[in-house]
N, C-alpha and C positions, 0 to 999 in steps of 0.2 A: 504494500500500500504506500509506504513512504517513498519507494522508488518512482512510482508513477507521478507523485506530486513534484518530485525533484525534476523529472524530465519535463513536466508541463511548465514549471517555473523557468527552466533553462530555455525552452522553446519561446516562452513569452519574452525573455530578456533578449534573445537573438532577434526577434521580430522588432522590438523597440530599437535595437541597435541599428538595424538596416533601414528603418523608416525615419531615423532621427534627422537625416539630412533633408534640406529643403529641395523641392523639385518644381520646375516651371515648364510650361509648354509654350513655344513661340515659333516664329517664322525666321528662317535663315535669310539674312540680308546681304552678307558678304562672306566669301570664302577666299579672298585674295592673299591671305597669309598662310604660311605653312603650319599645318596641324592646329589651326585656330579658325573658328567660325564666329561670326557676330550674329547673335539671336536677338530679335526685337520682340518684346512682350507687350501686349496691349492690356492695360489695366482699366477697369471700369469702377468708378466710385461715385456714390451719390454726394452731391454738394451738401455741406452741413446745414446751410440755411435754406437754400432754394429747392433742395431735393432733386435737382436735375442730374441725370447720370452723365458724368464727365468721363471722357476717354483720355488716358495719358499713356505715352509709349516710353519704354526704357530699353536701352541696349545692354546686352551682357556679352562678354567675351568668353567663349567656351573652348575647351581643349578637344580636338577631334583627331585622335591618334592615326586613324587610317585614311584621313581626308575623304570620308565616305559621303558626307553631307554636301548638298548642292544648294545654290540659291533658289529660294522658293519652297524648300522642304519645310514641313512642320516637324519640329523635333522636341524631345524632352531632354532637359538639361538638369544636372544635379549639382548641388553645392560641393565644392572640393577645397582642398588646402590651396593656399596661394601658389600658383604656378609661374606667374610673372607679375609685372607691375599692375596689370589690369585683369588678368585671367584668374577667376575664382570659381569657375564652373567647368564641368566636363560633360561631354555628350553621352547621354544614357541610351537613347534609341531614336530612330527615325520613325515618327508616327505615320507620316504620309509623304510620299514622294511628289515632287512637283512635276507637272506634265512637261514643263520646259526642260527640266533635267533629263527626262526620259528621251526627249527629242535630241538633245545634245549627245547623249550616250549612243544613240543610233547613228548619228553623223560620224562620230569618232570611230565606231566599229566599221562603218562603210569605208572610211578613209584608210583604215588599217588593212582591210581586205583588198582594196584597190592597189596597194603597194605590193 
């Protein structure tokens, strides 16, 4: 009986450990740097007095080890240790590919086959 409660407690602590870091979903705006992407997040917040929903955008620099993200992709980024002066996030997953990125991949593949 005591063993099962210990394993449940251990599982609960590992779940809190993994979900402790902040995650955001946003749009890739730039991939011009090596292993770095710029992700723009749109935040909506009600005005304190007038209650109108206001949009504000913020850009985050994220680490992309394989250079897999393309401009226009919707990605999930996760908080990480400081990797450079501005980079504090890392690419977690690509939620949705951009149709523009798929067209670029097809053009590159056709150019390689032509050579």
